[in-house]
C-alpha positions in Angstrom: -11.8 -249.7 -283.3 -13.5 -249.5 -286.6 -15.2 -246.1 -287.3 -17.2 -244.6 -290.1 -14.6 -242.5 -291.8 -12.5 -242.6 -295.0 -9.1 -241.1 -294.3 -8.2 -239.7 -290.9 -6.8 -236.5 -292.3 -10.1 -235.8 -294.2 -12.6 -236.5 -291.4 -13.1 -232.9 -290.4 -13.5 -231.4 -293.8 -15.8 -234.2 -295.0 -17.9 -233.8 -291.8 -18.2 -230.0 -292.4 -19.2 -230.6 -296.0 -21.8 -233.1 -294.9 -23.2 -230.6 -292.3 -23.4 -227.8 -294.9 -25.0 -230.0 -297.5 -27.6 -231.2 -295.1 -28.5 -227.8 -293.7 -31.1 -226.9 -296.3 -29.2 -223.8 -297.3 -29.0 -222.3 -293.8 -25.2 -222.8 -293.7 -22.2 -222.1 -295.9 -18.5 -222.3 -295.5 -15.4 -220.3 -296.4 -13.4 -221.4 -299.3 -10.3 -222.3 -297.4 -10.1 -226.1 -297.1 -8.2 -227.8 -295.7 -6.4 -225.2 -293.5 -9.3 -222.8 -293.0 -12.5 -224.5 -291.9 -15.2 -221.9 -291.1 -18.9 -222.6 -291.1 -21.2 -219.5 -291.3 -24.7 -218.4 -291.5 -25.7 -218.2 -295.2 -28.0 -215.3 -294.4 -25.5 -213.1 -292.5 -25.4 -209.4 -293.6 -23.0 -208.0 -291.0 -25.6 -205.6 -289.7 -25.4 -206.8 -286.1 -22.7 -208.0 -283.6 -21.2 -211.2 -284.8 -20.8 -214.1 -282.4 -17.9 -216.3 -283.4 -16.8 -219.4 -281.5 -15.1 -222.7 -282.2 -12.2 -225.0 -281.3 -11.2 -228.5 -281.9 -13.5 -230.9 -283.7 -14.9 -234.0 -282.1 -17.4 -232.1 -279.9 -20.2 -232.2 -282.4 -22.8 -230.7 -282.7 -20.6 -228.0 -281.2 -19.7 -225.8 -282.8 -21.1 -225.8 -286.3 -24.5 -227.2 -285.1 -25.2 -224.0 -283.3 -24.5 -221.6 -286.2 -27.7 -219.8 -287.0 -30.0 -216.9 -286.0 -30.0 -216.4 -282.3 -26.7 -218.2 -281.6 -23.4 -218.3 -283.5 -22.7 -216.4 -286.6 -19.7 -218.5 -287.4 -17.8 -221.6 -286.1 -14.1 -222.1 -286.6 -13.2 -225.8 -286.7 -9.8 -227.2 -285.8 -8.6 -230.8 -286.2 -10.0 -233.3 -283.7 -9.3 -232.0 -280.2 -6.9 -229.3 -281.6 -7.4 -225.6 -281.7 -7.9 -224.0 -285.2 -5.0 -221.8 -286.4 -4.7 -218.1 -286.1 -5.4 -217.7 -289.8 -8.5 -219.8 -289.6 -9.9 -217.8 -286.7 -8.9 -214.5 -288.4 -10.7 -215.6 -291.6 -13.9 -216.3 -289.5 -13.6 -212.9 -287.9 -13.1 -211.0 -291.1 -15.9 -212.9 -292.9 -18.4 -212.2 -290.1 -17.6 -208.8 -288.6 -19.2 -205.6 -289.7 -19.4 -202.1 -288.1 -21.2 -203.5 -285.0 -18.2 -205.6 -284.1 -17.6 -209.2 -283.1 -17.5 -211.2 -279.8 -15.3 -214.3 -279.7 -16.5 -217.0 -277.3 -13.5 -219.1 -276.4 -13.2 -222.2 -274.1 -10.3 -222.0 -271.6 -7.7 -224.1 -273.3 -4.2 -222.8 -274.0 -4.3 -223.4 -277.7 -7.8 -221.8 -278.1 -6.8 -218.8 -276.0 -3.6 -218.2 -277.9 -5.0 -218.6 -281.4 -8.2 -216.8 -280.9 -6.4 -214.1 -278.9 -3.8 -213.4 -281.6 -6.4 -213.5 -284.3 -8.4 -210.9 -282.4 -5.3 -208.6 -282.1 -4.7 -208.9 -285.9 -8.4 -208.2 -286.6 -8.2 -205.1 -284.5 -5.2 -204.0 -286.5 -7.6 -204.1 -289.5 -9.8 -201.6 -287.6 -12.5 -204.1 -286.5 -14.1 -204.0 -283.1 -13.4 -207.4 -281.5 -14.0 -208.5 -277.9 -13.1 -211.9 -276.5 -14.5 -213.8 -273.5 -13.1 -217.0 -272.1 -15.3 -219.7 -270.6 -13.9 -221.5 -267.5 -16.9 -223.3 -266.1 -15.2 -226.6 -265.0 -15.1 -227.0 -261.2 -13.6 -230.5 -261.1 -10.1 -229.3 -260.4 -10.5 -226.2 -258.1 -6.8 -225.8 -257.5 -6.0 -225.3 -261.2 -5.0 -221.7 -262.1 -6.9 -222.1 -265.3 -10.3 -223.9 -265.1 -11.3 -225.6 -268.4 -14.2 -224.7 -270.6 -17.0 -227.2 -270.8 -20.6 -227.4 -272.0 -21.6 -224.4 -270.0 -20.2 -222.5 -273.0 -23.5 -223.1 -274.6 -25.3 -220.8 -272.1 -22.9 -218.1 -273.4 -23.7 -218.9 -277.0 -27.4 -218.7 -276.4 -27.5 -215.5 -274.3 -25.0 -213.6 -276.3 -26.4 -214.8 -279.6 -30.0 -213.8 -278.6 -28.9 -210.3 -277.6 -26.9 -209.9 -280.8 -29.8 -211.0 -282.9 -31.9 -208.4 -281.2 -29.5 -205.7 -282.2 -27.8 -205.0 -278.9 -24.4 -203.3 -279.1 -21.0 -205.1 -278.6 -20.5 -203.8 -275.0 -24.0 -205.0 -273.9 -23.5 -208.4 -275.5 -20.0 -208.8 -274.0 -21.2 -207.7 -270.5 -24.0 -210.3 -270.7 -21.5 -213.0 -271.8 -19.2 -212.2 -268.9 -22.0 -212.3 -266.4 -23.1 -215.8 -267.6 -19.5 -217.0 -267.5 -19.1 -215.8 -263.9 -22.1 -217.7 -262.7 -21.8 -221.0 -264.7 -20.4 -224.1 -263.1 -20.0 -227.5 -264.8 -18.7 -231.0 -264.1 -18.5 -234.2 -266.1 -18.4 -237.9 -265.5 -17.7 -240.9 -267.7 -17.7 -244.7 -267.6 -15.2 -244.9 -270.4 -12.7 -242.9 -272.4 -13.3 -241.7 -276.0 -11.9 -243.1 -279.2 -9.9 -240.6 -281.3 -10.3 -241.3 -285.0 -7.4 -243.5 -286.3 -5.9 -244.0 -282.8 -6.0 -246.8 -280.3 -8.5 -246.4 -277.5 -7.1 -245.7 -274.1 -8.4 -248.0 -271.4 -7.9 -245.8 -268.4 -11.2 -246.4 -266.7 -11.5 -249.9 -265.3 -14.8 -251.8 -265.4 -17.0 -250.9 -262.5 -15.4 -247.4 -262.1 -16.5 -244.0 -263.2 -14.2 -241.0 -263.7 -15.3 -237.7 -262.1 -14.3 -234.4 -263.6 -12.6 -235.5 -266.8 -12.3 -232.9 -269.6 -14.0 -232.9 -273.1 -10.7 -234.0 -274.7 -10.5 -237.1 -272.6 -8.1 -235.5 -270.1 -8.0 -237.4 -266.7 -10.5 -236.2 -264.1 -10.0 -235.5 -260.4 -10.7 -239.1 -259.3 -12.1 -242.5 -260.2 -14.9 -243.7 -258.0 -16.8 -247.0 -257.8 -19.9 -246.9 -260.1 -23.0 -248.1 -258.3 -25.7 -246.7 -260.6 -27.2 -243.6 -262.0 -28.4 -242.2 -258.6 -24.9 -242.5 -257.0 -23.2 -241.1 -260.1 -25.4 -238.1 -260.3 -25.1 -237.5 -256.6 -21.3 -237.4 -257.0 -21.6 -234.6 -259.6 -24.3 -232.7 -257.6 -22.1 -232.7 -254.5 -19.5 -230.7 -256.4 -22.0 -228.4 -258.0 -24.1 -227.8 -254.8 -21.0 -226.7 -252.9 -20.7 -223.7 -255.2 -24.5 -223.0 -255.7 -26.2 -220.2 -253.9 -29.9 -219.7 -253.1 -31.0 -218.4 -256.5 -32.9 -220.2 -259.1 -30.9 -222.0 -261.8 -31.0 -223.2 -265.3 -29.4 -226.6 -265.8 -27.8 -228.1 -269.0 -27.6 -231.9 -269.1 -25.2 -232.9 -271.8 -24.5 -236.3 -273.3 -20.7 -236.6 -273.9 -21.5 -238.8 -276.9 -21.9 -242.4 -276.0 -24.7 -242.6 -273.4 -28.0 -243.8 -274.7 -31.1 -241.6 -274.7 -32.7 -244.0 -272.1 -29.7 -243.5 -269.8 -29.8 -239.7 -270.2 -33.5 -239.6 -269.2 -32.7 -241.6 -266.1 -29.9 -239.1 -265.3 -32.4 -236.2 -265.8 -34.7 -237.9 -263.3 -31.9 -238.1 -260.8 -30.8 -234.6 -261.3 -34.2 -233.0 -261.0 -35.2 -235.0 -257.9 -32.0 -234.1 -256.0 -31.7 -231.3 -253.5 -30.0 -229.2 -256.2 -32.9 -230.0 -258.5 -35.2 -228.1 -256.2 -33.4 -224.9 -257.3 -33.5 -225.7 -261.0 -36.3 -223.8 -262.8 -35.4 -224.7 -266.4 -33.4 -227.4 -268.1 -31.7 -227.7 -271.4 -31.6 -231.3 -272.6 -30.8 -234.0 -271.9 -29.1 -234.1 -275.3 -25.8 -234.4 -277.1 -24.6 -230.8 -277.3 -20.9 -230.7 -276.6 -19.6 -234.2 -276.9 -16.3 -235.9 -276.6 -16.6 -238.2 -279.7 -18.0 -241.4 -278.3 -17.3 -240.9 -274.6 -19.9 -242.8 -272.5 -20.4 -239.9 -270.1 -22.4 -236.9 -269.1 -21.8 -233.4 -267.9 -24.0 -231.1 -265.9 -23.9 -227.3 -266.1 -25.8 -224.8 -263.9 -26.2 -221.1 -264.3 -28.1 -218.7 -262.0 -31.1 -217.1 -263.7 -31.8 -213.4 -264.2 -35.0 -212.3 -266.0 -33.0 -211.1 -269.0 -31.0 -214.4 -269.3 -34.2 -216.4 -268.9 -35.8 -214.5 -271.8 -32.7 -215.2 -274.0 -32.5 -218.9 -273.1 -36.2 -219.4 -273.8 -36.2 -217.7 -277.2 -36.7 -220.2 -280.0 -34.0 -220.9 -282.5 -34.1 -223.1 -285.7 -31.0 -225.2 -285.0 -31.9 -228.7 -284.2 -28.8 -229.1 -282.1 -30.2 -226.8 -279.5 -32.9 -228.9 -277.7 -34.7 -225.9 -276.2 -34.9 -224.6 -272.7 -37.8 -226.1 -270.8 -39.5 -225.4 -267.5 -39.1 -228.2 -265.0 -42.5 -229.5 -263.9 -43.8 -231.9 -261.3 -45.4 -234.8 -263.2 -49.1 -235.2 -262.7 -50.4 -238.6 -263.7 -53.7 -238.8 -265.6 -56.2 -241.3 -264.5 -56.5 -244.5 -266.5 -59.3 -244.5 -269.0 -62.5 -246.3 -268.1 -62.2 -250.0 -268.6 -58.5 -250.2 -267.8 -58.8 -249.9 -264.0 -58.7 -253.5 -262.8 -61.4 -255.0 -260.8 -59.5 -256.1 -257.8 -60.3 -259.5 -256.3 -61.1 -260.0 -252.7 -57.9 -261.0 -250.9 -57.8 -264.2 -249.0 -55.0 -266.1 -247.3 -53.8 -269.6 -247.8 -50.3 -270.3 -246.4 -49.5 -273.3 -248.6 -50.4 -271.5 -251.8 -48.5 -268.5 -250.7 -45.4 -270.6 -250.0 -45.7 -272.3 -253.3 -45.9 -269.0 -255.3 -43.0 -267.5 -253.4 -40.9 -270.5 -254.2 -41.8 -270.3 -257.9 -41.0 -266.6 -257.9 -37.7 -267.1 -256.0 -36.6 -269.7 -258.6 -37.3 -267.3 -261.5 -35.4 -264.4 -259.7 -32.4 -266.7 -259.1 -32.2 -267.6 -262.8 -32.2 -264.0 -264.1 -28.5 -263.8 -265.1 -28.4 -267.3 -266.5 -31.5 -266.8 -268.7 -30.3 -263.4 -269.9 -27.0 -265.0 -270.9 -28.8 -267.7 -272.8 -31.1 -265.3 -274.4 -28.2 -263.1 -275.5 -27.0 -265.9 -277.7 -30.1 -265.9 -279.8 -32.1 -262.8 -278.8 -31.9 -259.5 -277.0 -30.7 -260.9 -273.6 -33.7 -259.9 -271.5 -35.7 -263.1 -270.8 -34.3 -263.5 -267.3 -34.9 -259.9 -266.4 -38.5 -260.0 -267.8 -39.3 -263.1 -265.8 -37.5 -262.0 -262.6 -39.3 -258.6 -262.8 -42.6 -260.3 -263.1 -41.8 -262.6 -260.2 -40.8 -259.7 -257.9 -44.0 -257.9 -258.8 -46.1 -261.0 -258.0 -44.4 -261.4 -254.6 -45.2 -257.8 -253.9 -48.9 -258.4 -254.8 -49.5 -261.5 -252.7 -51.3 -259.7 -249.9 -53.9 -258.5 -252.4 -54.5 -261.9 -254.1 -57.3 -264.4 -253.5 -54.9 -267.2 -252.4 -57.7 -269.4 -251.0 -59.7 -269.3 -254.2 -57.6 -270.9 -257.0 -60.1 -270.2 -259.7 -60.0 -266.5 -259.0 -56.2 -266.7 -258.3 -55.5 -267.8 -261.8 -57.3 -264.8 -263.2 -55.7 -262.5 -260.7 -52.2 -263.7 -261.7 -53.1 -263.2 -265.3 -54.2 -259.6 -264.6 -51.0 -259.0 -262.6 -48.8 -260.2 -265.5 -50.7 -258.1 -268.0 -49.8 -255.0 -265.9 -46.3 -255.8 -264.8 -44.7 -258.1 -267.4 -43.5 -256.7 -270.7 -42.9 -258.2 -274.1 -44.7 -261.1 -275.7 -44.1 -263.3 -272.6 -46.2 -261.0 -270.4 -49.3 -261.0 -272.6 -49.0 -264.7 -273.4 -48.8 -265.7 -269.7 -51.6 -263.3 -268.9 -53.7 -265.1 -271.5 -52.6 -268.5 -270.1 -53.6 -267.7 -266.6 -56.9 -265.9 -267.5 -58.0 -268.8 -269.6 -57.0 -271.3 -267.0 -59.1 -269.4 -264.5 -62.1 -269.5 -266.9 -61.6 -273.3 -267.3 -61.3 -273.8 -263.6 -64.6 -271.9 -263.0 -66.4 -274.5 -265.2 -65.2 -277.3 -262.9 -62.1 -278.6 -264.7 -59.4 -279.9 -262.4 -56.0 -278.1 -262.1 -54.1 -279.9 -264.9 -57.0 -279.7 -267.4 -57.5 -276.0 -266.5 -53.9 -275.3 -267.1 -54.0 -277.2 -270.4 -57.0 -275.2 -271.4 -55.0 -272.0 -270.7 -52.1 -273.4 -272.8 -54.5 -274.1 -275.7 -55.8 -270.6 -275.5 -52.3 -269.2 -275.4 -51.3 -271.2 -278.5 -54.4 -270.2 -280.3 -53.7 -266.5 -279.9 -49.9 -266.6 -280.0 -49.7 -269.1 -282.8 -46.8 -271.2 -281.5 -46.9 -275.0 -281.7 -44.7 -277.8 -280.5 -41.5 -277.8 -282.5 -41.6 -274.0 -283.1 -38.7 -273.5 -280.6 -40.6 -271.6 -277.8 -41.6 -272.1 -274.2 -44.4 -274.3 -275.5 -41.9 -277.1 -276.3 -41.2 -277.5 -272.5 -44.6 -276.3 -271.1 -46.8 -278.6 -273.1 -45.1 -281.9 -272.2 -44.7 -280.7 -268.6 -48.4 -280.0 -268.2 -49.4 -283.2 -270.1 -47.3 -285.2 -267.6 -48.5 -283.3 -264.5 -51.0 -286.0 -263.4 -48.0 -288.3 -262.8 -46.4 -285.8 -260.4 -43.9 -282.9 -260.5 -41.0 -285.3 -261.1 -42.5 -286.6 -264.3 -43.4 -283.1 -265.4 -39.8 -282.0 -264.8 -38.4 -284.8 -266.9 -40.8 -284.0 -269.7 -40.0 -280.3 -269.5 -36.2 -281.0 -269.6 -36.6 -283.2 -272.6 -38.6 -280.6 -274.4 -36.2 -277.7 -273.5 -33.1 -279.7 -274.6 -34.9 -280.6 -277.9 -35.1 -276.8 -278.7 -31.3 -276.7 -278.9 -31.4 -279.1 -281.8 -33.9 -276.9 -283.7 -32.1 -274.5 -286.1 -35.2 -272.7 -287.2 -37.7 -270.9 -284.9 -41.2 -270.5 -286.2 -42.5 -268.2 -283.5 -41.3 -265.7 -280.9 -38.4 -263.2 -281.2 -36.0 -266.0 -282.3 -38.0 -266.3 -285.5 -36.1 -263.2 -286.6 -32.7 -264.7 -285.9 -30.7 -266.8 -288.4 -30.2 -270.5 -287.9 -26.4 -270.1 -287.3 -27.2 -268.0 -284.1 -29.7 -270.5 -282.8 -27.9 -273.8 -283.3 -26.9 -275.5 -280.1 -28.7 -273.1 -277.8 -31.9 -274.0 -276.0 -34.8 -271.6 -276.2 -34.6 -269.4 -273.0 -38.4 -269.6 -272.4 -38.3 -273.4 -272.6 -35.2 -273.5 -270.4 -37.0 -271.3 -267.8 -40.0 -273.8 -267.7 -37.6 -276.8 -267.4 -35.6 -275.1 -264.6 -38.8 -274.2 -262.7 -40.1 -277.7 -262.7 -36.7 -279.2 -261.8 -36.4 -276.8 -258.8 -40.0 -277.6 -257.7 -39.2 -281.3 -257.8 -36.2 -281.0 -255.5 
């Protein structure tokens, strides 16, 4: 897999240099490249307890992203997924530690424990006060004698860092860190493995599966389960966490393991906070990428019981952008729509034949979702089918509230429905089409002429013309032939849709932003939808 790097052996040092250069002077590093890679606070004066952490790289923004007032004093960076050396850790300790002492925050991996532990012994031989705590928050593999350290480590960084910044002594800071570690529980899940720089990607997780309980270095989890969606995925993690949760209030940390989109993470936050466990969560950190596993398309959830002191430490503001803040969980309260946006609802009426016709049209659009998405993906963003299917489902759900027996008002009502439920340019254009058709019908025009008036209004506002490679190329000829019957309209629509495949330049719509090479040979998905609708109505 191609990655943004120069040479594999330089990726960590170059990343550290980039981080320091972009910090605005807040960060500095020790002069020890390439074997000693330590990022430090540029303002550090050794007057308080130092908080030093670190480990393998590839977890960014951890650990260097959390160096600053109120969190870490220094971060010691190893190679990708590899512990830093004893000398590198010792260098960080010596550079950061003054008379107040130093707390090492270490995740529970053998290499980290050994290298940080030996460095601590050597630092003590220099006469420094050094304590070490080991974070073991992973609950995925309960039978392991040594539970792994995951993103719950960030709770420790924040609480210990806040107390150290406030001048608390080493014993107090250490005791608080140990208390947070004792209460913190984490579990992760991913839909894919990560890509280690310069190495072939391991394809361990099959399509349609999710791995529960994998580690932040890509280690296999406890099991692979069928992936059915965000709700089921979050429920699988919550089941593990809830089994170890008590009755207290909690703070949660929702961590992106690197490859999930912001949109997906917000959905996962929704599922977490509306769950049974969510009722116990008072504050949440994230969702955000905080302790990643390179590009892993996964998530981890950490919970920690709240004490008043820890709550104050977690809520204290810090300048590092990698820390997204700790925010109170709220129950959303929707504001009323501004005046003028509340729709004037039509008086519902029933007309079985009209209802059956609309349901048939909607069912046709719903059945075409995948095909139209695939066609749109060849020349657009692959969502035409979903947009039309979503609008169709919404229209079916609104049928009981529509004036089915009054076609003039029905056109307007359908236009209003589309303006509210159908996104993108298609939604507003079809809303204009039906609203204008309703206005034309109210003046006495017959159905075909009313629909043509709606089409003219849609073209006037949207700007598309015949030959511009849009739905107009199928809709215009279909409506023009409608007086001859549905069969004639279907033939005209098909001819128009097929013609769009011969047009290498789109002059309107999203395809106007796509080069001719991508468009050639593919019908416009909007025109294809019109043609398929008329063809299905004919049969």
